[in-house]
N, C-alpha and C positions, 0 to 999 in steps of 0.2 A: 482468417485469423485463427490461431490455435486457441484451444480452450485454456482458460486460466488454471494454473496448477496451485493448489492450496494444500497445506497440511490439514490433518483432521482438526487440530486445535483452532486453526484460523477459520476453517469452515464453520465450526461450532460457534465461534465468537461472532462471525458475520450473521449466522442464523439467529442468534440471540438478539443482535442489533436490529435485524429485519423485523423480528416479532415485536420488539419494543416499539419501534417506529410506527409499525402498522396498527398498533393497538394504542398504547398509552400516548405515544407521540402525536398521533392524529387527533385524539380526543383533546389533549392539552392545547394544541394549536387552534382547534375549532372553538374551544372555550375562550381563548385570547381574542379571536376574531369577533365572537359574539359580544364580549365585554366591550371591545373597541367600537362596535357598531352602535351600542347603546349610548355612546358618548356624543352621538350626533353626526353632523356633516362629515361625510366620508372623504370629500375632496381635500380637506385640510386636517385630516385626522392621522397624525403621525403614528399613533399606536396601531391603528387599523392597517396602515401601509407596512409597518414593521412586521406585524403578525402575518400578513399575506406574503411578504418576502420570506419569512421564516418557513411558511408552508411550502413555498416553491422550492426552497433549498432542500427541505426534508423530502419532498416528493421526488426530487432528482436523486437524492441518495437512496431512496427506496427502490427506484428503477435500476440504479447501479447495482445495489445488493441483489436484487431479483435476478439480474443478468449473471452476476458472478455465481450465485448459488445454483441456478439452473444449468450452467455450462461448466462448472468447476470439475476438474479432474483431481481427485484426492491422491496425493503422493505420500509415500511412506516417510521420507525425511528430506530435509533441505540441507545443502552443504554450506558451511561457512568457511571462507578462504581467508587466511591471514597472509597478506602480501606486503612486499616492500618494493618501492620503485627503484629502478636502476640509479645508482649514485647516492641513495639514502642509506642510513644505518638501520640495523634491525630494530632499534628502539623507536623508529618512526613508522613502524608497521601499522597497517590499516586492516580492518576486518570488514568483509563483505559477504552477505548471504545472497545467493542467487535464488530468486523466488518472486512471488507476487507482492506488490506494494502493500497489500493488506496483512502480510505476515508480520509477526513480532519477532525481532531478533535481538537477543541480549548483547549489548555493546557492539553491534555490527550495523552497518548501513545495508539496506535491502536494495539490490539492483536486479534488473530484468535480465533474463538469459539472452534477450535480443539486443541489449546494449553492447557497445563495443567491448567494454571490459568483461561483461558477463559472458559474451560469446567466446572471448579469448580464454577465460578461466574454465569454462564448461569442459569437464573431463580432465582437467589438469590435476597433477599429483604433487605431493610435497617434494620440493626441490626443483620442480619444473620452472623454466624461464619462458615467459610468453610475451609476445609483442602484439600490440593492437593499434589501430588507427584511431586517434582522438581528434577532435576539432582543431587542436593546436599542433598536430603532428603525431608521429609514431611514438609510443611510450612502451617501455619494457618493464615488466615486473617479475619478481621472483616469488614463488609460492613457498611460504615458510611453513604453513600448516593447513591441513584440510580436516575439518571436523563435522560430524553429523549433528544437526539440530533437530 
């Protein structure tokens, strides 16, 4: 599997989230578990089970962030493609950024470069018409604009 590609701003945002979860987050959840334990019987203690569930979700996110941060390839810029599907008018245009799902894209949906549309758009220029295989058949799109994010 290829290393995840992240912009520097996305990497920094994920690093801050990782630091927050591994410090403040863990302390907060541990305190919730401790308070819930003091309430008595753990078998029927909804607060305890909720806190343990929150801890599990948080630890999963920490592992995900750790993997992303250890393996990330920092890229200079991501591309945002403004496209229109064959048969649609230009005012029905959609914007897609090819990148990692952790990226923030203003007014654009983030798609993977390995998705059918992402692979078709990869390397396309303004004015290009590309066709890709989607689950419901082949689709054709025209690239109206390519911009750097």
